GUBATI-505251 format. One record per residue (C-alpha): x, y, z. Coordinates in Angstrom, 1 decimal. Example, Ala and Ser with C-alpha at 12.3 -4.5 7.8 and 13.67 -1.06 7.14 Angstrom:
<pts>
PT    east   north      up
PT    12.3    -4.5     7.8
PT    13.7    -1.1     7.1
</pts>
This chain:
<pts>
PT    east   north      up
PT   -51.7   -18.8    -5.4
PT   -54.2   -16.8    -7.4
PT   -54.0   -13.9    -4.9
PT   -50.2   -13.9    -5.0
PT   -50.2   -14.0    -8.8
PT   -52.6   -11.0    -8.8
PT   -50.5    -9.1    -6.3
PT   -47.3    -9.7    -8.4
PT   -49.0    -8.6   -11.6
PT   -50.8    -5.6   -10.0
PT   -47.6    -4.3    -8.3
PT   -45.6    -4.7   -11.4
PT   -48.2    -2.7   -13.4
PT   -48.4     0.0   -10.8
PT   -44.6     0.3   -10.2
PT   -43.8     0.3   -14.0
PT   -46.5     2.8   -14.9
PT   -45.8     5.1   -12.0
PT   -42.0     4.9   -12.7
PT   -42.5     5.8   -16.3
PT   -44.8     8.7   -15.5
PT   -42.3     9.9   -12.9
PT   -39.4     9.7   -15.4
PT   -41.6    11.6   -17.9
PT   -42.3    14.4   -15.5
PT   -38.8    14.6   -14.1
PT   -37.0    14.7   -17.5
PT   -40.0    16.3   -19.4
PT   -40.4    13.5   -21.9
PT   -43.7    14.4   -23.5
PT   -44.6    10.8   -24.6
PT   -44.1     9.6   -21.0
PT   -46.0    12.4   -19.2
PT   -49.6    12.5   -18.2
PT   -51.2    15.8   -18.9
PT   -54.9    16.4   -18.2
PT   -56.7    19.6   -19.4
PT   -60.3    20.5   -19.1
PT   -62.0    23.7   -20.3
PT   -65.6    24.7   -20.0
PT   -66.1    28.3   -21.0
PT   -69.8    29.1   -21.3
PT   -70.7    25.6   -22.4
PT   -67.9    25.2   -24.8
PT   -66.4    21.8   -24.0
PT   -62.8    20.9   -24.4
PT   -60.9    18.0   -22.9
PT   -57.4    16.7   -23.4
PT   -55.5    13.8   -21.9
PT   -51.9    12.7   -21.9
PT   -49.8     9.8   -23.2
PT   -51.0     6.2   -22.7
PT   -47.6     4.8   -23.6
PT   -46.7     4.1   -19.9
PT   -50.0     2.3   -19.4
PT   -49.4     0.1   -22.4
PT   -45.8    -0.7   -21.3
PT   -47.1    -1.3   -17.8
PT   -49.7    -3.8   -19.1
PT   -47.0    -5.6   -21.1
PT   -44.7    -5.8   -18.1
PT   -47.6    -7.0   -16.0
PT   -48.4    -9.8   -18.4
PT   -44.8   -11.1   -18.5
PT   -44.3   -10.7   -14.7
PT   -47.3   -12.9   -14.1
PT   -46.2   -15.5   -16.6
PT   -42.7   -15.6   -15.1
PT   -44.2   -15.9   -11.6
PT   -46.5   -18.7   -12.5
PT   -43.7   -20.5   -14.4
PT   -41.4   -20.3   -11.3
PT   -44.1   -21.4    -8.9
PT   -45.0   -24.4   -11.1
PT   -41.3   -25.3   -11.5
PT   -40.6   -25.1    -7.8
PT   -43.6   -27.4    -7.0
PT   -42.3   -30.3    -9.1
PT   -40.9   -33.1    -7.1
PT   -37.6   -34.2    -8.7
PT   -37.1   -37.2    -6.3
PT   -39.5   -39.5    -8.2
</pts>
């Protein structure tokens, strides 16, 4: 059950985050896009990353998906005939 719970939570994280990044790039929504920039001109260092909002939303969805999956598995394993 732990492996199935991990798979459900991991897939929900990957699909949600990937979907949000895809929506951000398709519709050019800057707070949903991942933009990486690196510059090293003669030892001057510059780095820039993109939005972490899809990652945070993905973690929240992952948490709730795992809780719902565990709840449904526990509920379906209860024997009501007793």
